[in-house]
N, C-alpha and C positions, 0 to 999 in steps of 0.2 A: 253503567256501574249503578245510575242512578237507582236500580233494581233493585242490584245490593245491597245499597246502604239500607234504606228503605223496608225491606224482609228484615234485616239482620237487628237494621232500629227496632221494629213492632217487638221482637221477640224478646231483644234487652227487657222494653222498658217492660215488660207485661213480667215483668221479674226469673229471665232465664238462672236459671243456677247453673254459671259455670265455672264449681267448683270441683265439681265430679268430672273423675276420668275421662270421662265416656267424651267430654267436650272439648277437649284437647285431640280431639284424633277426627272427630265430625262434628262442622259448623251448622247446627241449624240452618244459621240466614244463609250462608254462600251455599248447603241446596237446596234450599225452598230459590232462592235468585236462579239455580242452574236448573231449579223445573217450572219458572215463570217465561224463561229465555227463551226453553228449547219446546214448550205449545206457542208460545205466540213466532216462532220459527218453523214452529210444523203449521199453523194461517197462515204463518206468509209466504212461503212452499208452491200449500194449496192453490191462495192467490193467482201465486204469477206461473206456473207450469200447465202449460197445459191440458198435456201429453195424459189422460188414467195413467197410463203405465209403468213413465218416467216421471211423471208426481207421485204416484203413492215410493215408490225408488229413493226420491225425494226425503219425503215426507218421515220415510222407513230410519234414514241413513241419521236424518236432524232426532229421531226416538230414541236411534241405541246410541248418539252419540251422546245423551241426557239421562237416560238410562241409570247411570251409577249412579248419578243427584238423585234421583227418585231410592232407590233400593237405598245406600246409605240413609237417606233419609226417614225413611221406612224403618227403622231402624235403632234411633235414636229415641230411648229413652229416657232422658232426666230434665224433662223441662214438665214444668212445673202444671200446672193445669188449664189458666188460662192462656199461657202460649199452644198448650198442645193441640188447643183448639187454634186455631192456627196453622198449625202443625196441620193438622187432620185437612181442613183447608187446600192447603198447598200439596196434596197426594195425592186429593181427589179429581184432583186439577190431571196428574199427573200422571191418574188412573183413570181420568178419560181417557187422555194421550193412550197409553198403551190400551187402550179397549178397542180404539181408530185403531193405530196401527198392525191385532194380534189380531181382529175380526176381520177386516177388508181384505186384509193378506191374504187369508179368507177364501175371500167373495172374488176374487181376483178370479181364483181357479176356480172354479164352479162356473160352471154350463149355465146355469138355470141362471143370469145375469146377462142383457145385453149389452152394450157396447156404454149404448148412451144411459142405464141404468146404471151401472158402476161409475156412471160422471154424476150421477145425481146423486148416487148414498155419498162418495167422496163429499160433495158439496156439500151432504148435509154433517155428514161428522166434523167439518171442517169449522163449515157456524159453528154447532153443539160446543165443541171446543174452546173457540171463540169468545163467544160471550161466556163463558165457564172465566177464563182471562182478563174478562172482561173485570166481573165482577173481585176477581181477587186484589185490582189495582184500587177498588174500593178501602180498603185498606190500609191505606193513603194517606188517608183521613184522619185518621190515628199520630201519624210522626209529622201533620202538617203547624205552619203556624196554629192555627184553630182547634188543632187536635188535642197540642200538646193543654191546651186549659178542661178537656173533659178528664168527668171526674173515672170511678173506678166502673159506675152503672153503664156509664155510656160506651166509653171502648168497650165494656161487653154487650153492650144494647145492636153494639157498630159488627165488630167479630161474628156474633152469635149471627144474625142480618146474615150473614155474608155466608157464615157455614153451613144458614138452610137452605140458601139461595143457589149458593154450590150441587151442595146434593139430588136436587132439586133436578137439576142438569146433572148429577151425572146417573142417576138413575135415570134420565129421558135417552140419555144416548145408550142403555139397559137396554130401553124399551125397545128404541130404535133400532140399535138390533136383532136383537130378538124376533120382531116382527120382521126384516128384511128374512133374517134365515126361513123363520118360518112359512116364507112369500119360496124360496126357493121350495124346501121341501113338498108346500103343496103341487108347485110344476114339477118336482121329481117323482110323484105319488102318481101326478094323471098321467106321469110315460108310465108307471111302472118298473120305479127305478129307482129307490132310493136308500138305495147301497149305496153311492156315494158321498152324498148326501149325508149321514149319517158318521158315514166315516167318516168324509172333512172337517165336520164339529164336532163330534164322537156322540158314540152312540146313551151317554146318558145323559146331554143335552135335555133342558128342560123348551126346548124353543116350539111344540109342539104338540 
């Protein structure tokens, strides 16, 4: 509930235009909170379930339950410039969750990774997602008692910094994914069996 309040407050404080019809259908504050809750739950699940397959099934279930928030927030266009930067920051975290679920699901069916390697990869995804969600929480500064005294420039400086750092983590997750897939491709090439990897990850992939 606290996450809902602070994220909704962020968007309201930044001058969200509530008069447009789309606001009635999609409340960005609620959607943003849903994404953050889902990301936190994925991180929590990753740290409490020891079996890799059971872990991923739980992570996937949490992601699918929260995907509705992610898709709806992507569709919200009636935000003023400042609030849009907050929206983009939250969506980056949602996208990190998506990369985790979609790509690790494929890796689970990739014979070129051992169970121990899969566990390490899952831990890597979870760690990067956790760092991203922790950065999102820093936005709370602009709605706390101290944050309310910030001027527009100070608030935007905080938002810009968090956005940049979250984007860096987003790019790191993409790099992490690409490097792991490239390892699989190299191993498959050594076995003269790259067809399965190409079919699994897509023949148009730029991982190699």
